[in-house]
PQR file of N, CA, C, O and H, with PARSE charges and radii, in Angstrom:
ATOM      1  N   MET A   1       6.838  20.741 -17.433 -0.4000 1.5000
ATOM      2  CA  MET A   1       6.703  21.526 -16.337 -0.0000 2.0000
ATOM      3  C   MET A   1       7.383  22.799 -16.621  0.5500 1.7000
ATOM      4  O   MET A   1       8.564  22.829 -16.968 -0.5500 1.4000
ATOM      5  N   LYS A   2       6.622  23.902 -16.472 -0.4000 1.5000
ATOM      6  CA  LYS A   2       7.539  25.421 -16.299 -0.0000 2.0000
ATOM      7  C   LYS A   2       7.163  26.345 -15.003  0.5500 1.7000
ATOM      8  O   LYS A   2       6.059  26.802 -14.708 -0.5500 1.4000
ATOM      9  H   LYS A   2       5.663  23.878 -16.190  0.4000 1.0000
ATOM     10  N   LYS A   3       8.227  26.463 -14.417 -0.4000 1.5000
ATOM     11  CA  LYS A   3       8.254  27.352 -13.609 -0.0000 2.0000
ATOM     12  C   LYS A   3       9.375  28.348 -13.683  0.5500 1.7000
ATOM     13  O   LYS A   3      10.465  28.291 -14.252 -0.5500 1.4000
ATOM     14  H   LYS A   3       9.124  26.091 -14.657  0.4000 1.0000
ATOM     15  N   SER A   4       8.746  29.373 -12.874 -0.4000 1.5000
ATOM     16  CA  SER A   4       9.005  30.891 -12.795 -0.0000 2.0000
ATOM     17  C   SER A   4      10.015  31.177 -11.033  0.5500 1.7000
ATOM     18  O   SER A   4       9.530  31.011  -9.914 -0.5500 1.4000
ATOM     19  H   SER A   4       7.860  29.419 -12.412  0.4000 1.0000
ATOM     20  N   TYR A   5      11.532  31.650 -11.373 -0.4000 1.5000
ATOM     21  CA  TYR A   5      11.867  31.574  -9.937 -0.0000 2.0000
ATOM     22  C   TYR A   5      12.438  32.927 -10.016  0.5500 1.7000
ATOM     23  O   TYR A   5      12.713  33.290 -11.160 -0.5500 1.4000
ATOM     24  H   TYR A   5      11.926  31.784 -12.282  0.4000 1.0000
ATOM     25  N   LYS A   6      12.715  33.885  -8.921 -0.4000 1.5000
ATOM     26  CA  LYS A   6      13.582  35.572  -8.861 -0.0000 2.0000
ATOM     27  C   LYS A   6      14.654  34.702  -8.524  0.5500 1.7000
ATOM     28  O   LYS A   6      14.749  33.700  -7.816 -0.5500 1.4000
ATOM     29  H   LYS A   6      12.491  33.590  -7.992  0.4000 1.0000
ATOM     30  N   ILE A   7      15.369  35.307  -9.169 -0.4000 1.5000
ATOM     31  CA  ILE A   7      16.860  35.181  -9.127 -0.0000 2.0000
ATOM     32  C   ILE A   7      17.028  36.606  -8.389  0.5500 1.7000
ATOM     33  O   ILE A   7      16.181  37.459  -8.125 -0.5500 1.4000
ATOM     34  H   ILE A   7      15.291  36.121  -9.745  0.4000 1.0000
ATOM     35  N   ASP A   8      18.882  36.552  -8.066 -0.4000 1.5000
ATOM     36  CA  ASP A   8      19.826  37.583  -7.656 -0.0000 2.0000
ATOM     37  C   ASP A   8      21.172  37.717  -8.407  0.5500 1.7000
ATOM     38  O   ASP A   8      22.095  37.114  -7.858 -0.5500 1.4000
ATOM     39  H   ASP A   8      19.570  35.858  -8.281  0.4000 1.0000
ATOM     40  N   VAL A   9      21.453  38.313  -9.432 -0.4000 1.5000
ATOM     41  CA  VAL A   9      22.732  38.261  -9.899 -0.0000 2.0000
ATOM     42  C   VAL A   9      23.140  39.662 -10.803  0.5500 1.7000
ATOM     43  O   VAL A   9      22.400  40.174 -11.642 -0.5500 1.4000
ATOM     44  H   VAL A   9      20.704  38.803  -9.878  0.4000 1.0000
ATOM     45  N   ASP A  10      24.383  40.107 -10.456 -0.4000 1.5000
ATOM     46  CA  ASP A  10      24.267  41.593 -10.694 -0.0000 2.0000
ATOM     47  C   ASP A  10      24.627  42.290 -12.014  0.5500 1.7000
ATOM     48  O   ASP A  10      24.875  43.490 -12.129 -0.5500 1.4000
ATOM     49  H   ASP A  10      24.985  39.690  -9.775  0.4000 1.0000
ATOM     50  N   CYS A  11      24.622  41.185 -13.196 -0.4000 1.5000
ATOM     51  CA  CYS A  11      24.707  41.899 -14.186 -0.0000 2.0000
ATOM     52  C   CYS A  11      24.492  41.156 -15.447  0.5500 1.7000
ATOM     53  O   CYS A  11      24.509  39.937 -15.278 -0.5500 1.4000
ATOM     54  H   CYS A  11      24.420  40.210 -13.103  0.4000 1.0000
ATOM     55  N   ALA A  12      24.301  41.530 -16.614 -0.4000 1.5000
ATOM     56  CA  ALA A  12      23.657  41.264 -18.003 -0.0000 2.0000
ATOM     57  C   ALA A  12      24.526  39.375 -18.358  0.5500 1.7000
ATOM     58  O   ALA A  12      23.946  38.294 -18.464 -0.5500 1.4000
ATOM     59  H   ALA A  12      24.286  42.520 -16.752  0.4000 1.0000
ATOM     60  N   ASN A  13      25.924  39.664 -18.443 -0.4000 1.5000
ATOM     61  CA  ASN A  13      26.861  39.144 -18.983 -0.0000 2.0000
ATOM     62  C   ASN A  13      27.033  37.588 -17.978  0.5500 1.7000
ATOM     63  O   ASN A  13      27.381  36.553 -18.545 -0.5500 1.4000
ATOM     64  H   ASN A  13      26.394  40.543 -18.357  0.4000 1.0000
ATOM     65  N   CYS A  14      26.700  37.616 -16.249 -0.4000 1.5000
ATOM     66  CA  CYS A  14      26.702  36.663 -15.360 -0.0000 2.0000
ATOM     67  C   CYS A  14      24.772  36.216 -15.494  0.5500 1.7000
ATOM     68  O   CYS A  14      24.585  35.071 -15.083 -0.5500 1.4000
ATOM     69  H   CYS A  14      26.417  38.457 -15.788  0.4000 1.0000
ATOM     70  N   ALA A  15      24.126  36.564 -15.731 -0.4000 1.5000
ATOM     71  CA  ALA A  15      22.579  36.544 -15.911 -0.0000 2.0000
ATOM     72  C   ALA A  15      22.792  35.450 -17.397  0.5500 1.7000
ATOM     73  O   ALA A  15      21.803  34.735 -17.555 -0.5500 1.4000
ATOM     74  H   ALA A  15      24.278  37.494 -16.065  0.4000 1.0000
ATOM     75  N   GLN A  16      23.563  35.305 -18.130 -0.4000 1.5000
ATOM     76  CA  GLN A  16      23.683  34.718 -19.597 -0.0000 2.0000
ATOM     77  C   GLN A  16      24.564  33.548 -18.897  0.5500 1.7000
ATOM     78  O   GLN A  16      24.171  32.405 -19.129 -0.5500 1.4000
ATOM     79  H   GLN A  16      24.366  35.886 -18.001  0.4000 1.0000
ATOM     80  N   LYS A  17      25.564  33.674 -18.171 -0.4000 1.5000
ATOM     81  CA  LYS A  17      26.363  32.602 -17.785 -0.0000 2.0000
ATOM     82  C   LYS A  17      25.105  31.516 -17.378  0.5500 1.7000
ATOM     83  O   LYS A  17      24.802  30.505 -18.011 -0.5500 1.4000
ATOM     84  H   LYS A  17      25.884  34.603 -17.983  0.4000 1.0000
ATOM     85  N   MET A  18      24.378  32.101 -15.960 -0.4000 1.5000
ATOM     86  CA  MET A  18      23.299  31.530 -15.709 -0.0000 2.0000
ATOM     87  C   MET A  18      22.444  30.674 -16.686  0.5500 1.7000
ATOM     88  O   MET A  18      21.951  29.659 -16.192 -0.5500 1.4000
ATOM     89  H   MET A  18      24.624  32.922 -15.445  0.4000 1.0000
ATOM     90  N   GLU A  19      22.296  30.824 -17.457 -0.4000 1.5000
ATOM     91  CA  GLU A  19      20.980  30.624 -18.403 -0.0000 2.0000
ATOM     92  C   GLU A  19      21.668  29.891 -19.443  0.5500 1.7000
ATOM     93  O   GLU A  19      21.038  29.438 -20.398 -0.5500 1.4000
ATOM     94  H   GLU A  19      22.696  31.648 -17.858  0.4000 1.0000
ATOM     95  N   ASP A  20      22.965  29.737 -19.320 -0.4000 1.5000
ATOM     96  CA  ASP A  20      23.715  28.549 -20.444 -0.0000 2.0000
ATOM     97  C   ASP A  20      24.374  27.426 -19.066  0.5500 1.7000
ATOM     98  O   ASP A  20      25.062  26.494 -19.483 -0.5500 1.4000
ATOM     99  H   ASP A  20      23.478  30.105 -18.544  0.4000 1.0000
ATOM    100  N   ALA A  21      24.274  27.467 -18.278 -0.4000 1.5000
ATOM    101  CA  ALA A  21      24.598  26.839 -17.134 -0.0000 2.0000
ATOM    102  C   ALA A  21      23.169  25.739 -16.604  0.5500 1.7000
ATOM    103  O   ALA A  21      23.267  24.532 -16.382 -0.5500 1.4000
ATOM    104  H   ALA A  21      23.715  28.224 -17.939  0.4000 1.0000
ATOM    105  N   ALA A  22      22.039  26.485 -16.511 -0.4000 1.5000
ATOM    106  CA  ALA A  22      20.473  25.785 -16.565 -0.0000 2.0000
ATOM    107  C   ALA A  22      20.092  25.036 -17.540  0.5500 1.7000
ATOM    108  O   ALA A  22      19.299  24.111 -17.358 -0.5500 1.4000
ATOM    109  H   ALA A  22      21.960  27.466 -16.692  0.4000 1.0000
ATOM    110  N   LYS A  23      20.598  25.326 -18.705 -0.4000 1.5000
ATOM    111  CA  LYS A  23      19.944  24.562 -19.708 -0.0000 2.0000
ATOM    112  C   LYS A  23      21.456  23.314 -20.082  0.5500 1.7000
ATOM    113  O   LYS A  23      21.689  22.659 -21.098 -0.5500 1.4000
ATOM    114  H   LYS A  23      21.241  26.076 -18.853  0.4000 1.0000
ATOM    115  N   LYS A  24      21.877  23.370 -19.349 -0.4000 1.5000
ATOM    116  CA  LYS A  24      22.859  22.147 -19.718 -0.0000 2.0000
ATOM    117  C   LYS A  24      22.984  21.403 -18.334  0.5500 1.7000
ATOM    118  O   LYS A  24      23.957  20.744 -17.966 -0.5500 1.4000
ATOM    119  H   LYS A  24      21.688  23.902 -18.524  0.4000 1.0000
ATOM    120  N   THR A  25      21.585  21.676 -17.493 -0.4000 1.5000
ATOM    121  CA  THR A  25      21.525  20.580 -16.688 -0.0000 2.0000
ATOM    122  C   THR A  25      20.666  19.604 -16.459  0.5500 1.7000
ATOM    123  O   THR A  25      19.564  19.963 -16.873 -0.5500 1.4000
ATOM    124  H   THR A  25      20.795  22.211 -17.791  0.4000 1.0000
ATOM    125  N   ALA A  26      20.633  18.618 -16.033 -0.4000 1.5000
ATOM    126  CA  ALA A  26      20.106  17.478 -16.641 -0.0000 2.0000
ATOM    127  C   ALA A  26      18.260  17.554 -16.248  0.5500 1.7000
ATOM    128  O   ALA A  26      17.812  18.174 -15.284 -0.5500 1.4000
ATOM    129  H   ALA A  26      21.528  18.326 -15.697  0.4000 1.0000
ATOM    130  N   GLY A  27      17.897  17.217 -16.680 -0.4000 1.5000
ATOM    131  CA  GLY A  27      16.150  16.994 -16.451 -0.0000 2.0000
ATOM    132  C   GLY A  27      15.701  18.809 -17.011  0.5500 1.7000
ATOM    133  O   GLY A  27      14.515  19.080 -17.198 -0.5500 1.4000
ATOM    134  H   GLY A  27      18.261  16.714 -17.463  0.4000 1.0000
ATOM    135  N   VAL A  28      16.632  19.723 -17.185 -0.4000 1.5000
ATOM    136  CA  VAL A  28      16.367  21.086 -17.773 -0.0000 2.0000
ATOM    137  C   VAL A  28      15.693  21.282 -19.346  0.5500 1.7000
ATOM    138  O   VAL A  28      16.510  21.190 -20.262 -0.5500 1.4000
ATOM    139  H   VAL A  28      17.596  19.503 -17.033  0.4000 1.0000
ATOM    140  N   LYS A  29      14.945  21.421 -19.545 -0.4000 1.5000
ATOM    141  CA  LYS A  29      14.249  21.372 -21.285 -0.0000 2.0000
ATOM    142  C   LYS A  29      14.608  22.463 -21.641  0.5500 1.7000
ATOM    143  O   LYS A  29      15.295  22.396 -22.660 -0.5500 1.4000
ATOM    144  H   LYS A  29      14.280  21.496 -18.801  0.4000 1.0000
ATOM    145  N   ASP A  30      14.450  23.508 -21.247 -0.4000 1.5000
ATOM    146  CA  ASP A  30      15.078  24.673 -21.954 -0.0000 2.0000
ATOM    147  C   ASP A  30      14.763  25.868 -20.486  0.5500 1.7000
ATOM    148  O   ASP A  30      13.962  25.581 -19.597 -0.5500 1.4000
ATOM    149  H   ASP A  30      13.892  23.562 -20.419  0.4000 1.0000
ATOM    150  N   ALA A  31      15.463  27.009 -20.502 -0.4000 1.5000
ATOM    151  CA  ALA A  31      15.690  27.987 -19.490 -0.0000 2.0000
ATOM    152  C   ALA A  31      15.968  29.390 -20.143  0.5500 1.7000
ATOM    153  O   ALA A  31      16.453  29.498 -21.270 -0.5500 1.4000
ATOM    154  H   ALA A  31      16.114  27.242 -21.224  0.4000 1.0000
ATOM    155  N   VAL A  32      15.638  30.416 -19.377 -0.4000 1.5000
ATOM    156  CA  VAL A  32      15.178  31.876 -19.970 -0.0000 2.0000
ATOM    157  C   VAL A  32      15.618  32.067 -19.117  0.5500 1.7000
ATOM    158  O   VAL A  32      15.279  31.548 -18.053 -0.5500 1.4000
ATOM    159  H   VAL A  32      15.244  30.328 -18.462  0.4000 1.0000
ATOM    160  N   VAL A  33      16.906  33.205 -19.307 -0.4000 1.5000
ATOM    161  CA  VAL A  33      17.241  34.109 -17.636 -0.0000 2.0000
ATOM    162  C   VAL A  33      16.646  35.981 -18.499  0.5500 1.7000
ATOM    163  O   VAL A  33      17.160  36.559 -19.457 -0.5500 1.4000
ATOM    164  H   VAL A  33      17.181  33.627 -20.171  0.4000 1.0000
ATOM    165  N   ASN A  34      15.556  36.367 -17.719 -0.4000 1.5000
ATOM    166  CA  ASN A  34      15.647  37.900 -17.924 -0.0000 2.0000
ATOM    167  C   ASN A  34      16.563  38.519 -16.876  0.5500 1.7000
ATOM    168  O   ASN A  34      16.602  37.987 -15.767 -0.5500 1.4000
ATOM    169  H   ASN A  34      15.138  35.898 -16.941  0.4000 1.0000
ATOM    170  N   PHE A  35      17.136  39.352 -17.070 -0.4000 1.5000
ATOM    171  CA  PHE A  35      17.811  40.014 -16.318 -0.0000 2.0000
ATOM    172  C   PHE A  35      17.233  41.510 -15.509  0.5500 1.7000
ATOM    173  O   PHE A  35      17.475  42.000 -14.406 -0.5500 1.4000
ATOM    174  H   PHE A  35      17.105  39.785 -17.972  0.4000 1.0000
ATOM    175  N   MET A  36      16.583  41.821 -16.374 -0.4000 1.5000
ATOM    176  CA  MET A  36      15.987  43.050 -16.119 -0.0000 2.0000
ATOM    177  C   MET A  36      15.256  42.393 -15.181  0.5500 1.7000
ATOM    178  O   MET A  36      15.810  42.153 -14.109 -0.5500 1.4000
ATOM    179  H   MET A  36      16.387  41.423 -17.270  0.4000 1.0000
ATOM    180  N   ALA A  37      13.962  41.999 -15.378 -0.4000 1.5000
ATOM    181  CA  ALA A  37      12.943  41.361 -14.181 -0.0000 2.0000
ATOM    182  C   ALA A  37      13.719  40.059 -13.018  0.5500 1.7000
ATOM    183  O   ALA A  37      13.328  39.408 -12.049 -0.5500 1.4000
ATOM    184  H   ALA A  37      13.512  42.194 -16.249  0.4000 1.0000
ATOM    185  N   LEU A  38      15.071  40.197 -13.855 -0.4000 1.5000
ATOM    186  CA  LEU A  38      15.406  39.299 -12.601 -0.0000 2.0000
ATOM    187  C   LEU A  38      14.840  38.083 -11.820  0.5500 1.7000
ATOM    188  O   LEU A  38      14.722  37.773 -10.635 -0.5500 1.4000
ATOM    189  H   LEU A  38      15.388  40.726 -14.642  0.4000 1.0000
ATOM    190  N   LYS A  39      14.467  37.393 -13.346 -0.4000 1.5000
ATOM    191  CA  LYS A  39      13.198  36.015 -13.050 -0.0000 2.0000
ATOM    192  C   LYS A  39      14.005  35.153 -13.854  0.5500 1.7000
ATOM    193  O   LYS A  39      14.725  35.696 -14.692 -0.5500 1.4000
ATOM    194  H   LYS A  39      14.563  37.645 -14.308  0.4000 1.0000
ATOM    195  N   MET A  40      14.020  33.472 -13.716 -0.4000 1.5000
ATOM    196  CA  MET A  40      14.352  32.971 -14.485 -0.0000 2.0000
ATOM    197  C   MET A  40      13.323  31.352 -14.664  0.5500 1.7000
ATOM    198  O   MET A  40      13.170  30.413 -13.882 -0.5500 1.4000
ATOM    199  H   MET A  40      13.435  33.032 -13.035  0.4000 1.0000
ATOM    200  N   LYS A  41      12.787  31.614 -16.037 -0.4000 1.5000
ATOM    201  CA  LYS A  41      12.278  30.482 -16.349 -0.0000 2.0000
ATOM    202  C   LYS A  41      12.422  28.943 -16.626  0.5500 1.7000
ATOM    203  O   LYS A  41      11.975  28.816 -17.766 -0.5500 1.4000
ATOM    204  H   LYS A  41      12.911  32.376 -16.672  0.4000 1.0000
ATOM    205  N   VAL A  42      12.647  28.235 -16.367 -0.4000 1.5000
ATOM    206  CA  VAL A  42      12.709  26.655 -16.244 -0.0000 2.0000
ATOM    207  C   VAL A  42      11.424  25.753 -16.615  0.5500 1.7000
ATOM    208  O   VAL A  42      10.340  25.549 -16.068 -0.5500 1.4000
ATOM    209  H   VAL A  42      13.010  28.338 -15.441  0.4000 1.0000
ATOM    210  N   GLU A  43      12.130  25.251 -17.950 -0.4000 1.5000
ATOM    211  CA  GLU A  43      10.621  24.143 -18.756 -0.0000 2.0000
ATOM    212  C   GLU A  43      11.796  22.533 -18.314  0.5500 1.7000
ATOM    213  O   GLU A  43      12.817  22.074 -18.826 -0.5500 1.4000
ATOM    214  H   GLU A  43      13.011  25.416 -18.393  0.4000 1.0000
ATOM    215  N   PHE A  44      11.093  22.215 -17.356 -0.4000 1.5000
ATOM    216  CA  PHE A  44      11.639  21.171 -16.788 -0.0000 2.0000
ATOM    217  C   PHE A  44      11.179  19.762 -17.869  0.5500 1.7000
ATOM    218  O   PHE A  44      10.192  19.816 -18.603 -0.5500 1.4000
ATOM    219  H   PHE A  44      10.264  22.589 -16.940  0.4000 1.0000
ATOM    220  N   GLU A  45      12.340  18.232 -17.761 -0.4000 1.5000
ATOM    221  CA  GLU A  45      11.584  17.441 -18.376 -0.0000 2.0000
ATOM    222  C   GLU A  45      11.186  16.604 -18.564  0.5500 1.7000
ATOM    223  O   GLU A  45      12.009  15.689 -18.568 -0.5500 1.4000
ATOM    224  H   GLU A  45      13.142  18.188 -17.165  0.4000 1.0000
ATOM    225  N   GLU A  46       9.806  16.210 -18.843 -0.4000 1.5000
ATOM    226  CA  GLU A  46       9.208  14.932 -18.756 -0.0000 2.0000
ATOM    227  C   GLU A  46       9.238  14.332 -17.498  0.5500 1.7000
ATOM    228  O   GLU A  46      10.388  14.569 -17.130 -0.5500 1.4000
ATOM    229  H   GLU A  46       9.138  16.954 -18.839  0.4000 1.0000
ATOM    230  N   GLY A  47       8.764  13.785 -16.726 -0.4000 1.5000
ATOM    231  CA  GLY A  47       9.227  13.331 -15.160 -0.0000 2.0000
ATOM    232  C   GLY A  47      10.419  13.177 -14.511  0.5500 1.7000
ATOM    233  O   GLY A  47      11.100  12.205 -14.185 -0.5500 1.4000
ATOM    234  H   GLY A  47       7.830  13.592 -17.024  0.4000 1.0000
ATOM    235  N   SER A  48      10.546  14.786 -14.358 -0.4000 1.5000
ATOM    236  CA  SER A  48      12.127  14.695 -13.762 -0.0000 2.0000
ATOM    237  C   SER A  48      11.050  15.685 -12.792  0.5500 1.7000
ATOM    238  O   SER A  48      10.009  16.299 -13.028 -0.5500 1.4000
ATOM    239  H   SER A  48       9.993  15.576 -14.623  0.4000 1.0000
ATOM    240  N   ASP A  49      12.008  15.447 -11.452 -0.4000 1.5000
ATOM    241  CA  ASP A  49      11.292  15.940 -10.188 -0.0000 2.0000
ATOM    242  C   ASP A  49      12.352  17.689  -9.960  0.5500 1.7000
ATOM    243  O   ASP A  49      13.501  17.907  -9.575 -0.5500 1.4000
ATOM    244  H   ASP A  49      12.853  14.948 -11.260  0.4000 1.0000
ATOM    245  N   PRO A  50      11.396  18.450 -10.360 -0.5600 1.5000
ATOM    246  CA  PRO A  50      11.913  20.518 -10.211  0.2800 2.0000
ATOM    247  C   PRO A  50      12.729  20.449  -9.166  0.5500 1.7000
ATOM    248  O   PRO A  50      13.897  20.837  -9.168 -0.5500 1.4000
ATOM    249  N   ASP A  51      11.886  19.736  -7.837 -0.4000 1.5000
ATOM    250  CA  ASP A  51      12.518  20.429  -6.536 -0.0000 2.0000
ATOM    251  C   ASP A  51      13.789  19.772  -6.816  0.5500 1.7000
ATOM    252  O   ASP A  51      14.724  20.413  -6.337 -0.5500 1.4000
ATOM    253  H   ASP A  51      10.937  19.420  -7.836  0.4000 1.0000
ATOM    254  N   SER A  52      14.113  18.795  -7.381 -0.4000 1.5000
ATOM    255  CA  SER A  52      15.893  18.737  -7.132 -0.0000 2.0000
ATOM    256  C   SER A  52      16.311  18.490  -8.302  0.5500 1.7000
ATOM    257  O   SER A  52      17.206  17.666  -8.492 -0.5500 1.4000
ATOM    258  H   SER A  52      13.353  18.275  -7.770  0.4000 1.0000
ATOM    259  N   VAL A  53      15.760  19.130  -9.229 -0.4000 1.5000
ATOM    260  CA  VAL A  53      16.779  19.641 -10.731 -0.0000 2.0000
ATOM    261  C   VAL A  53      16.972  21.262  -9.967  0.5500 1.7000
ATOM    262  O   VAL A  53      18.176  21.441  -9.782 -0.5500 1.4000
ATOM    263  H   VAL A  53      15.033  19.799  -9.074  0.4000 1.0000
ATOM    264  N   ILE A  54      16.361  22.148  -9.612 -0.4000 1.5000
ATOM    265  CA  ILE A  54      16.711  23.325  -9.466 -0.0000 2.0000
ATOM    266  C   ILE A  54      17.544  23.517  -8.690  0.5500 1.7000
ATOM    267  O   ILE A  54      18.286  24.463  -8.959 -0.5500 1.4000
ATOM    268  H   ILE A  54      15.383  22.002  -9.762  0.4000 1.0000
ATOM    269  N   LYS A  55      17.805  22.794  -7.474 -0.4000 1.5000
ATOM    270  CA  LYS A  55      18.780  22.621  -6.745 -0.0000 2.0000
ATOM    271  C   LYS A  55      20.180  22.420  -7.865  0.5500 1.7000
ATOM    272  O   LYS A  55      20.990  23.347  -7.864 -0.5500 1.4000
ATOM    273  H   LYS A  55      17.202  22.026  -7.256  0.4000 1.0000
ATOM    274  N   GLU A  56      20.445  21.223  -8.796 -0.4000 1.5000
ATOM    275  CA  GLU A  56      20.972  20.941  -9.350 -0.0000 2.0000
ATOM    276  C   GLU A  56      21.622  22.216 -10.843  0.5500 1.7000
ATOM    277  O   GLU A  56      22.796  22.305 -11.204 -0.5500 1.4000
ATOM    278  H   GLU A  56      19.787  20.471  -8.796  0.4000 1.0000
ATOM    279  N   VAL A  57      20.532  22.953 -11.374 -0.4000 1.5000
ATOM    280  CA  VAL A  57      20.524  24.179 -11.318 -0.0000 2.0000
ATOM    281  C   VAL A  57      21.301  25.217 -11.080  0.5500 1.7000
ATOM    282  O   VAL A  57      22.077  25.871 -11.776 -0.5500 1.4000
ATOM    283  H   VAL A  57      19.578  22.881 -11.081  0.4000 1.0000
ATOM    284  N   GLU A  58      20.820  25.276  -9.512 -0.4000 1.5000
ATOM    285  CA  GLU A  58      21.475  26.553  -8.285 -0.0000 2.0000
ATOM    286  C   GLU A  58      22.877  25.888  -8.633  0.5500 1.7000
ATOM    287  O   GLU A  58      23.365  26.576  -9.529 -0.5500 1.4000
ATOM    288  H   GLU A  58      20.190  24.744  -8.946  0.4000 1.0000
ATOM    289  N   LYS A  59      23.783  24.780  -8.286 -0.4000 1.5000
ATOM    290  CA  LYS A  59      25.027  24.485  -7.736 -0.0000 2.0000
ATOM    291  C   LYS A  59      25.728  24.877  -9.232  0.5500 1.7000
ATOM    292  O   LYS A  59      26.779  25.512  -9.319 -0.5500 1.4000
ATOM    293  H   LYS A  59      23.386  24.220  -7.558  0.4000 1.0000
ATOM    294  N   ASN A  60      24.967  24.389 -10.366 -0.4000 1.5000
ATOM    295  CA  ASN A  60      25.544  24.806 -11.717 -0.0000 2.0000
ATOM    296  C   ASN A  60      26.340  25.964 -12.147  0.5500 1.7000
ATOM    297  O   ASN A  60      27.482  26.242 -12.513 -0.5500 1.4000
ATOM    298  H   ASN A  60      24.113  23.873 -10.296  0.4000 1.0000
ATOM    299  N   CYS A  61      24.871  26.661 -11.868 -0.4000 1.5000
ATOM    300  CA  CYS A  61      24.897  27.794 -11.962 -0.0000 2.0000
ATOM    301  C   CYS A  61      25.977  29.116 -10.766  0.5500 1.7000
ATOM    302  O   CYS A  61      26.529  30.200 -10.955 -0.5500 1.4000
ATOM    303  H   CYS A  61      23.944  26.435 -11.570  0.4000 1.0000
ATOM    304  N   LYS A  62      25.861  28.540 -10.043 -0.4000 1.5000
ATOM    305  CA  LYS A  62      27.044  28.792  -8.335 -0.0000 2.0000
ATOM    306  C   LYS A  62      28.469  28.590  -9.024  0.5500 1.7000
ATOM    307  O   LYS A  62      29.312  29.484  -8.948 -0.5500 1.4000
ATOM    308  H   LYS A  62      25.412  27.660  -9.889  0.4000 1.0000
ATOM    309  N   ALA A  63      28.763  27.174  -9.824 -0.4000 1.5000
ATOM    310  CA  ALA A  63      29.674  27.096 -10.660 -0.0000 2.0000
ATOM    311  C   ALA A  63      30.678  28.371 -11.553  0.5500 1.7000
ATOM    312  O   ALA A  63      31.879  28.616 -11.445 -0.5500 1.4000
ATOM    313  H   ALA A  63      28.078  26.448  -9.885  0.4000 1.0000
ATOM    314  N   VAL A  64      29.761  28.925 -12.317 -0.4000 1.5000
ATOM    315  CA  VAL A  64      30.323  29.937 -13.502 -0.0000 2.0000
ATOM    316  C   VAL A  64      29.374  31.124 -12.535  0.5500 1.7000
ATOM    317  O   VAL A  64      29.141  31.784 -13.548 -0.5500 1.4000
ATOM    318  H   VAL A  64      28.785  28.727 -12.405  0.4000 1.0000
ATOM    319  N   GLU A  65      28.888  31.660 -11.794 -0.4000 1.5000
ATOM    320  CA  GLU A  65      28.585  33.074 -11.209 -0.0000 2.0000
ATOM    321  C   GLU A  65      28.555  32.780  -9.447  0.5500 1.7000
ATOM    322  O   GLU A  65      27.477  32.281  -9.125 -0.5500 1.4000
ATOM    323  H   GLU A  65      29.077  31.123 -10.972  0.4000 1.0000
ATOM    324  N   SER A  66      29.235  32.927  -8.606 -0.4000 1.5000
ATOM    325  CA  SER A  66      29.634  32.228  -7.850 -0.0000 2.0000
ATOM    326  C   SER A  66      28.535  33.181  -6.866  0.5500 1.7000
ATOM    327  O   SER A  66      27.672  32.562  -6.244 -0.5500 1.4000
ATOM    328  H   SER A  66      30.111  33.332  -8.867  0.4000 1.0000
ATOM    329  N   ASP A  67      28.590  34.463  -6.768 -0.4000 1.5000
ATOM    330  CA  ASP A  67      27.201  34.798  -6.117 -0.0000 2.0000
ATOM    331  C   ASP A  67      25.839  35.074  -6.742  0.5500 1.7000
ATOM    332  O   ASP A  67      25.079  36.040  -6.669 -0.5500 1.4000
ATOM    333  H   ASP A  67      29.291  34.965  -7.274  0.4000 1.0000
ATOM    334  N   CYS A  68      25.786  33.993  -7.335 -0.4000 1.5000
ATOM    335  CA  CYS A  68      23.746  34.344  -7.665 -0.0000 2.0000
ATOM    336  C   CYS A  68      23.266  33.274  -6.689  0.5500 1.7000
ATOM    337  O   CYS A  68      23.791  32.334  -6.093 -0.5500 1.4000
ATOM    338  H   CYS A  68      26.403  33.208  -7.394  0.4000 1.0000
ATOM    339  N   GLN A  69      21.612  34.006  -6.807 -0.4000 1.5000
ATOM    340  CA  GLN A  69      21.027  33.023  -5.720 -0.0000 2.0000
ATOM    341  C   GLN A  69      19.262  32.939  -6.555  0.5500 1.7000
ATOM    342  O   GLN A  69      18.461  33.830  -6.838 -0.5500 1.4000
ATOM    343  H   GLN A  69      21.186  34.770  -7.291  0.4000 1.0000
ATOM    344  N   ILE A  70      19.216  31.139  -6.762 -0.4000 1.5000
ATOM    345  CA  ILE A  70      17.592  31.425  -7.427 -0.0000 2.0000
ATOM    346  C   ILE A  70      16.986  30.897  -5.839  0.5500 1.7000
ATOM    347  O   ILE A  70      17.547  29.977  -5.245 -0.5500 1.4000
ATOM    348  H   ILE A  70      19.866  30.415  -6.533  0.4000 1.0000
ATOM    349  N   PHE A  71      15.628  31.704  -5.194 -0.4000 1.5000
ATOM    350  CA  PHE A  71      14.493  32.094  -4.568 -0.0000 2.0000
ATOM    351  C   PHE A  71      13.990  30.730  -5.158  0.5500 1.7000
ATOM    352  O   PHE A  71      13.967  30.654  -6.387 -0.5500 1.4000
ATOM    353  H   PHE A  71      15.172  32.451  -5.677  0.4000 1.0000
ATOM    354  N   TYR A  72      13.588  29.659  -4.434 -0.4000 1.5000
ATOM    355  CA  TYR A  72      12.562  28.829  -4.504 -0.0000 2.0000
ATOM    356  C   TYR A  72      11.979  28.073  -3.389  0.5500 1.7000
ATOM    357  O   TYR A  72      11.019  27.328  -3.583 -0.5500 1.4000
ATOM    358  H   TYR A  72      13.606  29.721  -3.436  0.4000 1.0000
TER
END
């Protein structure tokens, strides 16, 4: 399952950090952050719960970029 989320991030470098953190989250098959569009596309692994996984993604993203936000 793929979902798209609106994000708030300050710079392209921070967006890259968010993408890397999202990809390392359990339950995420792939993630792509588009800084210009302020969007994150997440592909979830089969059988995972997107609602709980995206909360973990946000927690992991905030660990590397404290002022980022994911709107879900």
